[in-house]
N, C-alpha and C positions, 0 to 999 in steps of 0.2 A: 458590440453586447459586453460587460463587463461577466469574468469572468472566474469566478474565486476558487480556488481546490484546497482541496484538504492536503495531509502531509504521509499520515502516516494507514499503512496501508491500502493511498490510494496513489498516492508518488512514486512509493519504495515499500519493501518490505516491513515494517517493522519488527520480525523476528532479529533482523543485519544488526537492527543500535541494541536489541536486548543481547543477542551473544555479543557483538563487541565487547559492552559492559561485563557483561558473565568474564569474557578473558581477562579485564583486567582485576578488573576482580582475584578472579584463581591465580593471576599470577603475587598479588599483595600477598594471596594468603600462604600460599606455597613462602616465600619466600619466609614468613612469622613460624610455621607451624610444618608438622614431619609429613606436608602431603605436597605430592605432584601437582604441578597448574591445572596439569593433564585432567587429574583424578578431579581436583576441588570444581572445573570447567567441567567436568560427567556426575556432578556433586549436582551442581545448580541444574544445568539439563531436568537432569531426571525429576527433579524434584519441582519444579517446570509443570513437566509431563507428570506427574502425579495426580500435583494438587493445583495446576494454576499457579498464576502471577501472585509473590504480596509476602510471602515466608523463604523467599531461596536462600537468605544470609543468616536466615536463622539458623536453615537446617546444614548447611558448611561448616556454620561457626560446631555444632553441636557435632557435629563430623567429625571434628577437629578437638573436641570438649574442651573450646573455649569457647562458649557462648556469653554475653553477657553485655547487655543490652549498650554501654557504652561506645562498645566493640564491634553491632548490628549496625549500629547511625553512621560510625564513619565509614565503612561498606555503603554504606546507600551514597553518603557526599560523595566516597570517591566515583561509586558510580554515576553518578547525576553529573561529577561534574568531568570526568570524561571527555577526553573530545574524541569522537565515534567513527571509528574509520566503515567509515559505509559510503555508496554510492549511490549515483543517478541512474537506475539504469537506461539504457542504448532507449528504449518504445516509450519511457516518458521524456525522455530527452527530446524524442519525435514527437509527442505531443503538442508539449510548449513549443514547441518551432514553428506549429503547423499552427497552433492555434494563433501566437504570434500575430505570424504571416497573412491569417486570413484575418489581422484585423481586430482582432479582441483584445482587449483590458487585461492582464492578467495579474489577480491578483493570490497572494495565500495563507488561510485565516484555520492555526490549528491549536489546537490545547493544551491544558498540560504548564512544568512550570515552565517560563517564557527562557529562562534560562537556560536550563535542558532546547528546548523547542529551538535556539536560537544557535546553536549549535550542534545540531539537525542540520538546518535550511543550508550555514556555511558548511558545512561538507556536503551536503547532496551541491556545493555549486549554487541553489536556484535562483539568487535574489538576481544572478543574471538573465532570469528571464521576467519577473512580474516586480510589475511600480512597484509595491509591496507589501507586507509580510502581516498579515495582521495576529497577534503572539496576543492572542488571547488572556492570558497570564498577567500579564503588563496591566490587567484593567480592573486588577482584582475573577475570585472566583466566580461573581455573580455573573461573569458577561463571558463565562466559556456555555458552546451551544449547550442547549439551544436558543441560548439568548440574543435575540441580534442584536447590540449593541453595537458587535465592529460592521457588520452590513447595514447599521444606517450611516454610522463613519465615512464607509465606504463611498456610498449611493452621498453621501453628502459631498466627498471627495471627490469626488465621476462630475459632480451635476445629475448624475443619470437618477432615470422613474426605477421605481423593486421589478415593474415587467423587462429593463430591458437586466436584467442580476437573473447568473444564471450558477449556480455553484453546483461541484461534485462532489462524493467525501464517500462515506462507507457505510458508515455508523449507520442504520437505519433508527435505534434509540434515540439517535441526538440531533442528524447532520445535517434531515430535511425539514425537519416540522417548522422551526422556526422562519425559514427563510421562505418558504413557503405560507405561510402565515402573515408574512410581510409585503408579500404579492411577486417573489419572485420564482422562475423554478424551478429546480433541479435533476441533476444526474447521479445514479448508484451505483459505482463500479462493482463485480460482487468479487472480491481479493479480500485478502488478512481476516480476520479472525470470526468477521458479520458474515462474511459470506452461504452461510448455510441457511444461514436466521431471516426466519420470517417475522415482516413487521409490524405491529403494534397495528391495525386501523389510523389513518391521519398521519401518519409517520413516514410512511415508505417515500420514493421522491417520485417525480412525473414519470422518469422513463428509468432504465435499469439495462446496464452494458457485464457485459462478462470479464472485460480489460479497458485500462482507459487504454487500449489502443485505437477503442468503438469512438472514443468523447468527438473529436471534431465531428465525424461526419452523422455525429447524433446530435450533438449542436446543430449541425446546419436543420435536420431537420422540426429541431426543438423549436427554431427560432423561423421557421418558414411564415 
């Protein structure tokens, strides 16, 4: 089987990446303004807890009375370009090893800025386990899920039929609908920000598991 896997909140906790970037930004702000890196990090986390993602650097700069669009944009770039301090959880490593030992051909499919996603893949050591990492941002914004572009490239690369493809992800808003329409099958892991979200009709996966640990056994049932 061709098994493609999402990265963020499927193979590791995306919040680990966010916190890694926040530590770097907090340290940089603490060098230039009268605030400790610990306090700056707390401001960033509190902002995210209160408002969701999107305005954290604005809030931090306003806290030190130094907001400007230019300063905010510089922090965004620092965040995006940092080398993430993240590690692949042991259970994800075991899942990948088991899937590979079972003879499946493994790939990654992940959305977002492809430079950012590439740094995540490198930091997690994921290329050791997969044939190729499809970073959809390399193909333009229109290639992001639920687009099937990279899945079609994957099938062409492997010579497989769509019914030989299984995608494992966490986001019912975009991860599964395109793959299912293509003729592939899907497994949803109930981890990350979307774990409690009910999928819209037609958008959920074929099967659902609590964590990625159950993926190898579930895959065997899905492909019987």
